[in-house]
C-alpha positions as CSV (number, residue, x, y, z in Angstrom):
1,X,-19.1,-26.7,37.0
2,X,-21.7,-25.7,39.5
3,X,-19.7,-22.7,40.8
4,X,-19.3,-20.9,37.3
5,X,-22.6,-19.1,37.6
6,X,-21.6,-17.9,41.1
7,X,-18.2,-16.7,39.8
8,X,-20.1,-14.8,37.1
9,X,-22.3,-13.1,39.6
10,X,-19.2,-12.1,41.7
11,X,-17.7,-10.7,38.5
12,X,-20.9,-8.5,37.8
13,X,-20.9,-7.2,41.3
14,X,-17.2,-6.3,41.1
15,X,-17.9,-4.5,37.7
16,X,-20.6,-2.6,39.3
17,X,-18.6,-1.5,42.2
18,X,-15.7,-0.4,39.7
19,X,-18.3,1.5,37.6
20,X,-19.5,3.4,40.7
21,X,-15.9,4.4,41.7
22,X,-14.9,5.1,38.1
23,X,-17.8,7.7,37.9
24,X,-16.8,9.1,41.2
25,X,-13.2,9.4,40.3
26,X,-14.1,11.0,37.0
27,X,-16.1,13.6,38.8
28,X,-13.2,14.4,41.1
29,X,-10.3,14.0,38.8
30,X,-11.3,14.5,35.1
31,X,-9.3,16.9,33.1
32,X,-6.7,17.4,35.9
33,X,-4.0,14.9,35.1
34,X,-2.2,16.8,32.4
35,X,1.3,18.1,32.0
36,X,3.5,20.2,29.6
37,X,6.1,18.6,27.5
38,X,8.5,21.4,28.6
39,X,9.9,20.7,32.0
40,X,9.9,24.1,33.7
41,X,8.5,25.2,37.0
42,X,7.2,28.5,35.6
43,X,4.8,26.7,33.2
44,X,1.8,25.8,35.2
45,X,-1.2,26.4,32.9
46,X,-2.2,25.0,29.5
47,X,-2.2,28.4,27.7
48,X,1.4,29.0,29.0
49,X,2.5,25.6,27.7
50,X,1.1,26.2,24.3
51,X,2.5,29.7,24.2
52,X,6.0,28.1,24.9
53,X,5.4,25.9,22.0
54,X,5.1,22.7,24.1
55,X,2.4,20.1,24.0
56,X,-0.3,19.7,26.7
57,X,-0.8,16.0,27.2
58,X,-2.3,13.7,29.7
59,X,-0.8,11.2,32.1
60,X,-1.1,7.6,30.5
61,X,-3.2,6.5,33.4
62,X,-5.7,9.2,33.6
63,X,-9.3,9.4,34.8
64,X,-10.8,11.5,32.0
65,X,-13.4,8.8,30.9
66,X,-15.2,5.8,32.2
67,X,-13.4,3.1,30.4
68,X,-9.9,4.7,31.3
69,X,-11.0,5.1,34.9
70,X,-12.1,1.6,35.2
71,X,-8.7,0.3,33.8
72,X,-6.9,2.6,36.4
73,X,-9.1,1.1,39.1
74,X,-8.3,-2.5,37.9
75,X,-4.6,-1.5,38.1
76,X,-5.1,-0.3,41.7
77,X,-7.0,-3.3,42.7
78,X,-4.4,-5.6,40.9
79,X,-1.6,-3.8,42.8
80,X,0.1,-2.9,39.5
81,X,1.6,0.6,39.4
82,X,-0.5,1.7,42.1
83,X,2.3,4.0,43.4
84,X,2.6,5.7,40.2
85,X,-1.1,6.5,40.3
86,X,-0.8,7.7,43.9
87,X,2.0,10.0,43.2
88,X,0.2,11.5,40.1
89,X,-3.1,12.1,42.1
90,X,-1.3,13.7,45.0
91,X,0.4,16.1,42.7
92,X,-2.7,17.4,41.1
93,X,-3.1,21.2,41.1
94,X,-6.5,21.9,39.3
95,X,-8.2,22.0,36.0
96,X,-6.0,23.0,33.1
97,X,-3.0,23.3,35.4
98,X,0.2,21.3,35.5
99,X,0.9,18.9,38.3
100,X,3.4,20.1,40.9
């Protein structure tokens, strides 16, 4: 029972570190993890997707806001679906552009 406050302190430190990396990842990758519902190599931008009557949607594990970024960081620290996030981040093209 004596170690419970120490575990709480470690949890707070981990949350602060996750918050720092969530803010950093938002600054680097916010708005860049999107794709068009139409699978075509010629559709690379949002306006092209909407003109082709597709929907411009974000990847499930995106880094667009702090809570979502913290969940992604938790998944990465956990080892759960880390390779999916890695492939999505390495395929980024730019803001309002589809992933390659």
